[in-house]
Structure formats: C-alpha cells, structure tokens
Backbone as XML, in Angstrom:
<?xml version="1.0"?>
<chain id="A" units="angstrom">
  <residue number="1" name="MET">
    <atom name="N" x="44.996" y="-20.889" z="20.622"/>
    <atom name="CA" x="43.968" y="-20.322" z="19.767"/>
    <atom name="C" x="44.536" y="-20.004" z="18.385"/>
  </residue>
  <residue number="2" name="THR">
    <atom name="N" x="45.733" y="-19.422" z="18.363"/>
    <atom name="CA" x="46.306" y="-19.086" z="17.064"/>
    <atom name="C" x="46.642" y="-20.330" z="16.262"/>
  </residue>
  <residue number="3" name="GLU">
    <atom name="N" x="47.055" y="-21.402" z="16.946"/>
    <atom name="CA" x="47.357" y="-22.642" z="16.235"/>
    <atom name="C" x="46.109" y="-23.202" z="15.559"/>
  </residue>
  <residue number="4" name="LEU">
    <atom name="N" x="44.962" y="-23.148" z="16.276"/>
    <atom name="CA" x="43.713" y="-23.630" z="15.691"/>
    <atom name="C" x="43.306" y="-22.775" z="14.502"/>
  </residue>
  <residue number="5" name="LYS">
    <atom name="N" x="43.495" y="-21.474" z="14.637"/>
    <atom name="CA" x="43.124" y="-20.569" z="13.566"/>
    <atom name="C" x="43.971" y="-20.834" z="12.323"/>
  </residue>
  <residue number="6" name="VAL">
    <atom name="N" x="45.267" y="-21.018" z="12.497"/>
    <atom name="CA" x="46.165" y="-21.293" z="11.381"/>
    <atom name="C" x="45.826" y="-22.645" z="10.768"/>
  </residue>
  <residue number="7" name="ALA">
    <atom name="N" x="45.530" y="-23.637" z="11.603"/>
    <atom name="CA" x="45.196" y="-24.971" z="11.102"/>
    <atom name="C" x="43.907" y="-24.927" z="10.289"/>
  </residue>
  <residue number="8" name="ARG">
    <atom name="N" x="42.960" y="-24.149" z="10.729"/>
    <atom name="CA" x="41.686" y="-24.051" z="10.026"/>
    <atom name="C" x="41.871" y="-23.355" z="8.678"/>
  </residue>
  <residue number="9" name="GLU">
    <atom name="N" x="42.697" y="-22.312" z="8.626"/>
    <atom name="CA" x="42.917" y="-21.580" z="7.386"/>
    <atom name="C" x="43.699" y="-22.401" z="6.370"/>
  </residue>
  <residue number="10" name="THR">
    <atom name="N" x="44.605" y="-23.248" z="6.828"/>
    <atom name="CA" x="45.432" y="-24.029" z="5.904"/>
    <atom name="C" x="44.814" y="-25.370" z="5.550"/>
  </residue>
  <residue number="11" name="ALA">
    <atom name="N" x="43.702" y="-25.702" z="6.195"/>
    <atom name="CA" x="43.075" y="-27.003" z="5.930"/>
    <atom name="C" x="42.502" y="-27.007" z="4.518"/>
  </residue>
  <residue number="12" name="PRO">
    <atom name="N" x="42.658" y="-28.123" z="3.794"/>
    <atom name="CA" x="42.110" y="-28.198" z="2.431"/>
    <atom name="C" x="40.581" y="-28.253" z="2.498"/>
  </residue>
  <residue number="13" name="PRO">
    <atom name="N" x="39.917" y="-27.695" z="1.497"/>
    <atom name="CA" x="38.453" y="-27.728" z="1.516"/>
    <atom name="C" x="37.948" y="-29.161" z="1.461"/>
  </residue>
  <residue number="14" name="GLY">
    <atom name="N" x="36.990" y="-29.442" z="2.313"/>
    <atom name="CA" x="36.427" y="-30.788" z="2.390"/>
    <atom name="C" x="35.271" y="-30.952" z="1.426"/>
  </residue>
  <residue number="15" name="PRO">
    <atom name="N" x="34.676" y="-32.146" z="1.415"/>
    <atom name="CA" x="33.558" y="-32.405" z="0.502"/>
    <atom name="C" x="32.342" y="-31.535" z="0.831"/>
  </residue>
  <residue number="16" name="ASP">
    <atom name="N" x="32.168" y="-31.191" z="2.110"/>
    <atom name="CA" x="31.033" y="-30.339" z="2.481"/>
    <atom name="C" x="31.193" y="-28.947" z="1.901"/>
  </residue>
  <residue number="17" name="THR">
    <atom name="N" x="32.394" y="-28.424" z="1.958"/>
    <atom name="CA" x="32.650" y="-27.081" z="1.443"/>
    <atom name="C" x="32.466" y="-27.049" z="-0.069"/>
  </residue>
  <residue number="18" name="GLU">
    <atom name="N" x="32.956" y="-28.081" z="-0.742"/>
    <atom name="CA" x="32.814" y="-28.129" z="-2.190"/>
    <atom name="C" x="31.347" y="-28.220" z="-2.602"/>
  </residue>
  <residue number="19" name="LYS">
    <atom name="N" x="30.586" y="-29.033" z="-1.877"/>
    <atom name="CA" x="29.160" y="-29.174" z="-2.185"/>
    <atom name="C" x="28.431" y="-27.848" z="-1.944"/>
  </residue>
  <residue number="20" name="PHE">
    <atom name="N" x="28.814" y="-27.178" z="-0.870"/>
    <atom name="CA" x="28.216" y="-25.883" z="-0.567"/>
    <atom name="C" x="28.499" y="-24.890" z="-1.688"/>
  </residue>
  <residue number="21" name="MET">
    <atom name="N" x="29.736" y="-24.843" z="-2.159"/>
    <atom name="CA" x="30.107" y="-23.921" z="-3.223"/>
    <atom name="C" x="29.355" y="-24.238" z="-4.517"/>
  </residue>
  <residue number="22" name="GLU">
    <atom name="N" x="29.199" y="-25.514" z="-4.844"/>
    <atom name="CA" x="28.456" y="-25.912" z="-6.045"/>
    <atom name="C" x="27.006" y="-25.460" z="-5.948"/>
  </residue>
  <residue number="23" name="THR">
    <atom name="N" x="26.404" y="-25.687" z="-4.784"/>
    <atom name="CA" x="25.011" y="-25.288" z="-4.579"/>
    <atom name="C" x="24.871" y="-23.777" z="-4.683"/>
  </residue>
  <residue number="24" name="MET">
    <atom name="N" x="25.821" y="-23.044" z="-4.085"/>
    <atom name="CA" x="25.775" y="-21.599" z="-4.116"/>
    <atom name="C" x="25.905" y="-21.074" z="-5.547"/>
  </residue>
  <residue number="25" name="LEU">
    <atom name="N" x="26.807" y="-21.653" z="-6.329"/>
    <atom name="CA" x="26.966" y="-21.230" z="-7.717"/>
    <atom name="C" x="25.710" y="-21.521" z="-8.534"/>
  </residue>
  <residue number="26" name="ALA">
    <atom name="N" x="25.078" y="-22.672" z="-8.281"/>
    <atom name="CA" x="23.837" y="-23.010" z="-8.988"/>
    <atom name="C" x="22.738" y="-22.008" z="-8.642"/>
  </residue>
  <residue number="27" name="MET">
    <atom name="N" x="22.651" y="-21.639" z="-7.374"/>
    <atom name="CA" x="21.635" y="-20.658" z="-6.956"/>
    <atom name="C" x="21.897" y="-19.295" z="-7.590"/>
  </residue>
  <residue number="28" name="MET">
    <atom name="N" x="23.152" y="-18.897" z="-7.667"/>
    <atom name="CA" x="23.480" y="-17.609" z="-8.269"/>
    <atom name="C" x="23.130" y="-17.600" z="-9.756"/>
  </residue>
  <residue number="29" name="ALA">
    <atom name="N" x="23.385" y="-18.707" z="-10.442"/>
    <atom name="CA" x="23.037" y="-18.802" z="-11.861"/>
    <atom name="C" x="21.524" y="-18.735" z="-12.048"/>
  </residue>
  <residue number="30" name="GLN">
    <atom name="N" x="20.796" y="-19.411" z="-11.173"/>
    <atom name="CA" x="19.345" y="-19.389" z="-11.253"/>
    <atom name="C" x="18.814" y="-17.978" z="-11.004"/>
  </residue>
  <residue number="31" name="ASN">
    <atom name="N" x="19.375" y="-17.275" z="-10.033"/>
    <atom name="CA" x="18.960" y="-15.896" z="-9.759"/>
    <atom name="C" x="19.211" y="-15.004" z="-10.962"/>
  </residue>
  <residue number="32" name="GLN">
    <atom name="N" x="20.339" y="-15.200" z="-11.650"/>
    <atom name="CA" x="20.625" y="-14.402" z="-12.836"/>
    <atom name="C" x="19.602" y="-14.674" z="-13.933"/>
  </residue>
  <residue number="33" name="GLN">
    <atom name="N" x="19.198" y="-15.933" z="-14.086"/>
    <atom name="CA" x="18.185" y="-16.268" z="-15.092"/>
    <atom name="C" x="16.853" y="-15.613" z="-14.750"/>
  </residue>
  <residue number="34" name="ILE">
    <atom name="N" x="16.498" y="-15.639" z="-13.483"/>
    <atom name="CA" x="15.233" y="-15.022" z="-13.056"/>
    <atom name="C" x="15.279" y="-13.526" z="-13.297"/>
  </residue>
  <residue number="35" name="LEU">
    <atom name="N" x="16.372" y="-12.869" z="-12.922"/>
    <atom name="CA" x="16.496" y="-11.433" z="-13.142"/>
    <atom name="C" x="16.462" y="-11.089" z="-14.621"/>
  </residue>
  <residue number="36" name="ALA">
    <atom name="N" x="17.102" y="-11.904" z="-15.452"/>
    <atom name="CA" x="17.078" y="-11.655" z="-16.894"/>
    <atom name="C" x="15.659" y="-11.795" z="-17.430"/>
  </residue>
  <residue number="37" name="ALA">
    <atom name="N" x="14.923" y="-12.800" z="-16.940"/>
    <atom name="CA" x="13.538" y="-12.989" z="-17.382"/>
    <atom name="C" x="12.680" y="-11.816" z="-16.947"/>
  </residue>
  <residue number="38" name="LEU">
    <atom name="N" x="12.867" y="-11.350" z="-15.718"/>
    <atom name="CA" x="12.092" y="-10.211" z="-15.241"/>
    <atom name="C" x="12.440" y="-8.953" z="-16.014"/>
  </residue>
  <residue number="39" name="ALA">
    <atom name="N" x="13.709" y="-8.747" z="-16.294"/>
    <atom name="CA" x="14.127" y="-7.577" z="-17.057"/>
    <atom name="C" x="13.545" y="-7.633" z="-18.465"/>
  </residue>
  <residue number="40" name="GLY">
    <atom name="N" x="13.461" y="-8.804" z="-19.037"/>
    <atom name="CA" x="12.880" y="-8.955" z="-20.360"/>
    <atom name="C" x="11.406" y="-8.625" z="-20.360"/>
  </residue>
  <residue number="41" name="LYS">
    <atom name="N" x="10.696" y="-9.000" z="-19.306"/>
    <atom name="CA" x="9.262" y="-8.718" z="-19.219"/>
    <atom name="C" x="9.019" y="-7.229" z="-19.048"/>
  </residue>
  <residue number="42" name="VAL">
    <atom name="N" x="9.874" y="-6.559" z="-18.313"/>
    <atom name="CA" x="9.688" y="-5.134" z="-18.065"/>
    <atom name="C" x="9.884" y="-4.344" z="-19.348"/>
  </residue>
  <residue number="43" name="GLN">
    <atom name="N" x="10.820" y="-4.767" z="-20.194"/>
    <atom name="CA" x="11.126" y="-4.022" z="-21.395"/>
    <atom name="C" x="10.128" y="-4.262" z="-22.513"/>
  </residue>
  <residue number="44" name="THR">
    <atom name="N" x="9.395" y="-5.333" z="-22.481"/>
    <atom name="CA" x="8.456" y="-5.625" z="-23.551"/>
    <atom name="C" x="7.208" y="-4.762" z="-23.397"/>
  </residue>
  <residue number="45" name="VAL">
    <atom name="N" x="6.518" y="-4.578" z="-24.492"/>
    <atom name="CA" x="5.282" y="-3.808" z="-24.487"/>
    <atom name="C" x="4.180" y="-4.706" z="-23.941"/>
  </residue>
  <residue number="46" name="PRO">
    <atom name="N" x="3.406" y="-4.217" z="-22.963"/>
    <atom name="CA" x="2.352" y="-5.072" z="-22.413"/>
    <atom name="C" x="1.270" y="-5.340" z="-23.451"/>
  </residue>
  <residue number="47" name="GLU">
    <atom name="N" x="0.700" y="-6.524" z="-23.352"/>
    <atom name="CA" x="-0.369" y="-6.896" z="-24.267"/>
    <atom name="C" x="-1.604" y="-6.057" z="-23.973"/>
  </residue>
  <residue number="48" name="PRO">
    <atom name="N" x="-2.309" y="-5.635" z="-25.007"/>
    <atom name="CA" x="-3.514" y="-4.840" z="-24.748"/>
    <atom name="C" x="-4.592" y="-5.698" z="-24.089"/>
  </residue>
  <residue number="49" name="VAL">
    <atom name="N" x="-5.237" y="-5.107" z="-23.129"/>
    <atom name="CA" x="-6.290" y="-5.800" z="-22.397"/>
    <atom name="C" x="-7.612" y="-5.482" z="-23.081"/>
  </residue>
  <residue number="50" name="PRO">
    <atom name="N" x="-8.353" y="-6.505" z="-23.495"/>
    <atom name="CA" x="-9.634" y="-6.222" z="-24.152"/>
    <atom name="C" x="-10.608" y="-5.592" z="-23.164"/>
  </residue>
  <residue number="51" name="GLU">
    <atom name="N" x="-11.366" y="-4.623" z="-23.688"/>
    <atom name="CA" x="-12.341" y="-3.961" z="-22.834"/>
    <atom name="C" x="-13.498" y="-4.912" z="-22.551"/>
  </residue>
  <residue number="52" name="PRO">
    <atom name="N" x="-13.990" y="-4.881" z="-21.317"/>
    <atom name="CA" x="-15.105" y="-5.772" z="-21.002"/>
    <atom name="C" x="-16.363" y="-5.347" z="-21.755"/>
  </residue>
  <residue number="53" name="VAL">
    <atom name="N" x="-17.101" y="-6.325" z="-22.182"/>
    <atom name="CA" x="-18.350" y="-6.070" z="-22.887"/>
    <atom name="C" x="-19.413" y="-5.755" z="-21.849"/>
  </residue>
  <residue number="54" name="PRO">
    <atom name="N" x="-20.087" y="-4.606" z="-21.983"/>
    <atom name="CA" x="-21.103" y="-4.277" z="-20.980"/>
    <atom name="C" x="-22.238" y="-5.291" z="-21.010"/>
  </residue>
  <residue number="55" name="GLU">
    <atom name="N" x="-22.702" y="-5.598" z="-19.838"/>
    <atom name="CA" x="-23.758" y="-6.579" z="-19.702"/>
    <atom name="C" x="-25.074" y="-5.985" z="-20.193"/>
  </residue>
  <residue number="56" name="GLN">
    <atom name="N" x="-25.802" y="-6.748" z="-20.953"/>
    <atom name="CA" x="-27.084" y="-6.277" z="-21.449"/>
    <atom name="C" x="-28.106" y="-6.349" z="-20.322"/>
  </residue>
  <residue number="57" name="MET">
    <atom name="N" x="-28.616" y="-5.203" z="-19.958"/>
    <atom name="CA" x="-29.594" y="-5.141" z="-18.871"/>
    <atom name="C" x="-30.999" y="-5.225" z="-19.458"/>
  </residue>
  <residue number="58" name="PRO">
    <atom name="N" x="-31.866" y="-5.954" z="-18.798"/>
    <atom name="CA" x="-33.260" y="-5.957" z="-19.271"/>
    <atom name="C" x="-33.858" y="-4.570" z="-19.058"/>
  </residue>
  <residue number="59" name="GLU">
    <atom name="N" x="-34.864" y="-4.295" z="-19.798"/>
    <atom name="CA" x="-35.481" y="-2.978" z="-19.663"/>
    <atom name="C" x="-35.950" y="-2.782" z="-18.236"/>
  </residue>
  <residue number="60" name="GLN">
    <atom name="N" x="-35.567" y="-1.646" z="-17.706"/>
    <atom name="CA" x="-35.924" y="-1.347" z="-16.321"/>
    <atom name="C" x="-37.059" y="-0.346" z="-16.304"/>
  </residue>
  <residue number="61" name="ILE">
    <atom name="N" x="-37.930" y="-0.544" z="-15.365"/>
    <atom name="CA" x="-39.021" y="0.396" z="-15.175"/>
    <atom name="C" x="-38.605" y="1.334" z="-14.062"/>
  </residue>
  <residue number="62" name="ILE">
    <atom name="N" x="-38.512" y="2.604" z="-14.389"/>
    <atom name="CA" x="-38.083" y="3.593" z="-13.405"/>
    <atom name="C" x="-39.262" y="4.496" z="-13.095"/>
  </residue>
  <residue number="63" name="ASN">
    <atom name="N" x="-39.558" y="4.588" z="-11.826"/>
    <atom name="CA" x="-40.615" y="5.489" z="-11.400"/>
    <atom name="C" x="-40.012" y="6.882" z="-11.266"/>
  </residue>
  <residue number="64" name="ALA">
    <atom name="N" x="-40.344" y="7.739" z="-12.166"/>
    <atom name="CA" x="-39.801" y="9.089" z="-12.143"/>
    <atom name="C" x="-40.650" y="9.940" z="-11.207"/>
  </residue>
  <residue number="65" name="GLU">
    <atom name="N" x="-39.960" y="10.628" z="-10.305"/>
    <atom name="CA" x="-40.646" y="11.524" z="-9.387"/>
    <atom name="C" x="-40.329" y="12.949" z="-9.780"/>
  </residue>
  <residue number="66" name="GLU">
    <atom name="N" x="-41.233" y="13.823" z="-9.487"/>
    <atom name="CA" x="-41.001" y="15.227" z="-9.789"/>
    <atom name="C" x="-39.941" y="15.763" z="-8.830"/>
  </residue>
  <residue number="67" name="PRO">
    <atom name="N" x="-39.074" y="16.637" z="-9.303"/>
    <atom name="CA" x="-38.033" y="17.183" z="-8.429"/>
    <atom name="C" x="-38.649" y="18.019" z="-7.303"/>
  </residue>
  <residue number="68" name="LEU">
    <atom name="N" x="-37.942" y="18.051" z="-6.188"/>
    <atom name="CA" x="-38.409" y="18.847" z="-5.059"/>
    <atom name="C" x="-38.191" y="20.316" z="-5.352"/>
  </residue>
  <residue number="69" name="GLU">
    <atom name="N" x="-39.000" y="21.131" z="-4.752"/>
    <atom name="CA" x="-38.858" y="22.569" z="-4.970"/>
    <atom name="C" x="-37.676" y="23.105" z="-4.159"/>
  </residue>
  <residue number="70" name="GLU">
    <atom name="N" x="-37.057" y="24.163" z="-4.658"/>
    <atom name="CA" x="-35.926" y="24.778" z="-3.979"/>
    <atom name="C" x="-36.441" y="25.532" z="-2.760"/>
  </residue>
  <residue number="71" name="VAL">
    <atom name="N" x="-35.791" y="25.281" z="-1.627"/>
    <atom name="CA" x="-36.221" y="25.933" z="-0.382"/>
    <atom name="C" x="-35.000" y="26.612" z="0.225"/>
  </residue>
  <residue number="72" name="GLU">
    <atom name="N" x="-35.144" y="27.844" z="0.613"/>
    <atom name="CA" x="-34.087" y="28.593" z="1.285"/>
    <atom name="C" x="-34.125" y="28.263" z="2.776"/>
  </residue>
  <residue number="73" name="PRO">
    <atom name="N" x="-32.939" y="28.140" z="3.412"/>
    <atom name="CA" x="-32.939" y="27.886" z="4.854"/>
    <atom name="C" x="-33.450" y="29.112" z="5.622"/>
  </residue>
  <residue number="74" name="THR">
    <atom name="N" x="-34.121" y="28.821" z="6.720"/>
    <atom name="CA" x="-34.646" y="29.911" z="7.552"/>
    <atom name="C" x="-33.539" y="30.448" z="8.447"/>
  </residue>
  <residue number="75" name="GLN">
    <atom name="N" x="-33.785" y="31.605" z="9.042"/>
    <atom name="CA" x="-32.808" y="32.209" z="9.953"/>
    <atom name="C" x="-32.572" y="31.306" z="11.166"/>
  </residue>
  <residue number="76" name="GLU">
    <atom name="N" x="-33.612" y="30.646" z="11.639"/>
    <atom name="CA" x="-33.454" y="29.725" z="12.778"/>
    <atom name="C" x="-32.527" y="28.566" z="12.420"/>
  </residue>
  <residue number="77" name="GLU">
    <atom name="N" x="-32.705" y="27.991" z="11.221"/>
    <atom name="CA" x="-31.851" y="26.886" z="10.783"/>
    <atom name="C" x="-30.400" y="27.335" z="10.632"/>
  </residue>
  <residue number="78" name="ILE">
    <atom name="N" x="-30.206" y="28.529" z="10.103"/>
    <atom name="CA" x="-28.856" y="29.060" z="9.953"/>
    <atom name="C" x="-28.213" y="29.274" z="11.321"/>
  </residue>
  <residue number="79" name="ALA">
    <atom name="N" x="-28.972" y="29.819" z="12.259"/>
    <atom name="CA" x="-28.447" y="30.068" z="13.604"/>
    <atom name="C" x="-28.117" y="28.743" z="14.300"/>
  </residue>
  <residue number="80" name="GLN">
    <atom name="N" x="-28.978" y="27.757" z="14.143"/>
    <atom name="CA" x="-28.747" y="26.451" z="14.760"/>
    <atom name="C" x="-27.499" y="25.794" z="14.176"/>
  </residue>
  <residue number="81" name="ALA">
    <atom name="N" x="-27.339" y="25.832" z="12.847"/>
    <atom name="CA" x="-26.169" y="25.246" z="12.200"/>
    <atom name="C" x="-24.895" y="25.967" z="12.634"/>
  </residue>
  <residue number="82" name="THR">
    <atom name="N" x="-24.970" y="27.292" z="12.783"/>
    <atom name="CA" x="-23.807" y="28.061" z="13.229"/>
    <atom name="C" x="-23.417" y="27.681" z="14.646"/>
  </residue>
  <residue number="83" name="ALA">
    <atom name="N" x="-24.409" y="27.507" z="15.525"/>
    <atom name="CA" x="-24.131" y="27.131" z="16.910"/>
    <atom name="C" x="-23.522" y="25.736" z="16.988"/>
  </residue>
  <residue number="84" name="GLU">
    <atom name="N" x="-24.040" y="24.813" z="16.208"/>
    <atom name="CA" x="-23.489" y="23.448" z="16.196"/>
    <atom name="C" x="-22.055" y="23.439" z="15.673"/>
  </residue>
  <residue number="85" name="ALA">
    <atom name="N" x="-21.783" y="24.224" z="14.640"/>
    <atom name="CA" x="-20.424" y="24.286" z="14.090"/>
    <atom name="C" x="-19.465" y="24.892" z="15.109"/>
  </residue>
  <residue number="86" name="ALA">
    <atom name="N" x="-19.916" y="25.924" z="15.834"/>
    <atom name="CA" x="-19.070" y="26.551" z="16.849"/>
    <atom name="C" x="-18.788" y="25.574" z="17.987"/>
  </residue>
  <residue number="87" name="ALA">
    <atom name="N" x="-19.789" y="24.779" z="18.373"/>
    <atom name="CA" x="-19.597" y="23.805" z="19.449"/>
    <atom name="C" x="-18.595" y="22.722" z="19.014"/>
  </residue>
  <residue number="88" name="ARG">
    <atom name="N" x="-18.716" y="22.243" z="17.769"/>
    <atom name="CA" x="-17.760" y="21.243" z="17.273"/>
    <atom name="C" x="-16.351" y="21.811" z="17.195"/>
  </residue>
  <residue number="89" name="GLU">
    <atom name="N" x="-16.239" y="23.078" z="16.772"/>
    <atom name="CA" x="-14.925" y="23.706" z="16.685"/>
    <atom name="C" x="-14.309" y="23.878" z="18.072"/>
  </residue>
  <residue number="90" name="ALA">
    <atom name="N" x="-15.113" y="24.276" z="19.055"/>
    <atom name="CA" x="-14.603" y="24.428" z="20.425"/>
    <atom name="C" x="-14.145" y="23.079" z="20.982"/>
  </residue>
  <residue number="91" name="LEU">
    <atom name="N" x="-14.895" y="22.026" z="20.730"/>
    <atom name="CA" x="-14.519" y="20.692" z="21.181"/>
    <atom name="C" x="-13.206" y="20.258" z="20.531"/>
  </residue>
  <residue number="92" name="SER">
    <atom name="N" x="-13.074" y="20.515" z="19.233"/>
    <atom name="CA" x="-11.855" y="20.164" z="18.525"/>
    <atom name="C" x="-10.663" y="20.947" z="19.070"/>
  </residue>
  <residue number="93" name="GLN">
    <atom name="N" x="-10.840" y="22.232" z="19.309"/>
    <atom name="CA" x="-9.757" y="23.056" z="19.851"/>
    <atom name="C" x="-9.368" y="22.588" z="21.251"/>
  </residue>
  <residue number="94" name="GLY">
    <atom name="N" x="-10.355" y="22.161" z="22.049"/>
    <atom name="CA" x="-10.062" y="21.639" z="23.376"/>
    <atom name="C" x="-9.217" y="20.371" z="23.307"/>
  </residue>
  <residue number="95" name="LYS">
    <atom name="N" x="-9.552" y="19.501" z="22.370"/>
    <atom name="CA" x="-8.773" y="18.277" z="22.200"/>
    <atom name="C" x="-7.349" y="18.596" z="21.781"/>
  </residue>
  <residue number="96" name="VAL">
    <atom name="N" x="-7.201" y="19.554" z="20.874"/>
    <atom name="CA" x="-5.859" y="19.940" z="20.428"/>
    <atom name="C" x="-5.065" y="20.510" z="21.591"/>
  </residue>
  <residue number="97" name="GLN">
    <atom name="N" x="-5.699" y="21.370" z="22.377"/>
    <atom name="CA" x="-5.009" y="21.986" z="23.515"/>
    <atom name="C" x="-4.584" y="20.914" z="24.523"/>
  </residue>
  <residue number="98" name="ASN">
    <atom name="N" x="-5.458" y="19.963" z="24.809"/>
    <atom name="CA" x="-5.115" y="18.878" z="25.736"/>
    <atom name="C" x="-3.958" y="18.042" z="25.207"/>
  </residue>
  <residue number="99" name="ARG">
    <atom name="N" x="-3.962" y="17.767" z="23.924"/>
    <atom name="CA" x="-2.898" y="16.977" z="23.335"/>
    <atom name="C" x="-1.562" y="17.711" z="23.406"/>
  </residue>
  <residue number="100" name="MET">
    <atom name="N" x="-1.598" y="19.013" z="23.120"/>
    <atom name="CA" x="-0.358" y="19.802" z="23.158"/>
    <atom name="C" x="0.202" y="19.912" z="24.581"/>
  </residue>
  <residue number="101" name="THR">
    <atom name="N" x="-0.679" y="20.127" z="25.543"/>
    <atom name="CA" x="-0.180" y="20.275" z="26.920"/>
    <atom name="C" x="0.260" y="18.947" z="27.499"/>
  </residue>
  <residue number="102" name="SER">
    <atom name="N" x="-0.336" y="17.857" z="27.073"/>
    <atom name="CA" x="0.064" y="16.550" z="27.604"/>
    <atom name="C" x="1.417" y="16.107" z="27.043"/>
  </residue>
  <residue number="103" name="ARG">
    <atom name="N" x="1.834" y="16.668" z="25.909"/>
    <atom name="CA" x="3.102" y="16.278" z="25.302"/>
    <atom name="C" x="4.253" y="17.183" z="25.681"/>
  </residue>
  <residue number="104" name="ARG">
    <atom name="N" x="3.983" y="18.263" z="26.372"/>
    <atom name="CA" x="5.060" y="19.148" z="26.795"/>
    <atom name="C" x="5.846" y="18.526" z="27.930"/>
  </residue>
  <residue number="105" name="ILE">
    <atom name="N" x="7.131" y="18.804" z="27.939"/>
    <atom name="CA" x="8.002" y="18.241" z="28.995"/>
    <atom name="C" x="8.413" y="19.333" z="29.939"/>
  </residue>
</chain>
C-alpha cells in the first residue's frame, strides 16, 4: 500500500490533470469576472423607475345610498356575544391544555 501511495505522489502530472487544472483556472477567472460585475452593479445608483401613468377611467355612475343610522347593541346581543366569546376561549384553553399534557414526558 505504501509503495502505491509513494508511486502515485511521485508520478508526473498527466494530460488529464493538466486539462483539469486549465479548466479549473478558467472557471475561477470567470467567477471573479462575475463577482466583479455584480459588485459593480451593487455600488452603482439604481436607475429611477418612472411612475406608472394612471389609467383614465370612463365616468362612472355611482348610486349613492344614504348612510345607515347608528344603532346601539341590545343587552341580549351583548350577552350572546359574551357567551360565544367565553365558549371560544374555553375551547381554545382546552386545546392548549391537551397539547401541553400530550407533550409531557
């Protein structure tokens, strides 16, 4: 094993190795050019973007309705909304409790 290792290390580079190195150097040079181009774009001031021209809309006919009158909620509506909120909160708390107990070891 050591003889093979020594033979491999002392072997002169073949045509495949040289071609590989040439290709690798070309790729590295190309990457440097790309990075330089990107760095140049980042440092330049971006071109101003023209604002879009609003589209001319034909005259629209709008049916104006009178606003609705202000109405205060009744005690029944308030009680019903409170009960529904309490039921949703209890359901949410139950889900949280189930999740916490299912994850305990």
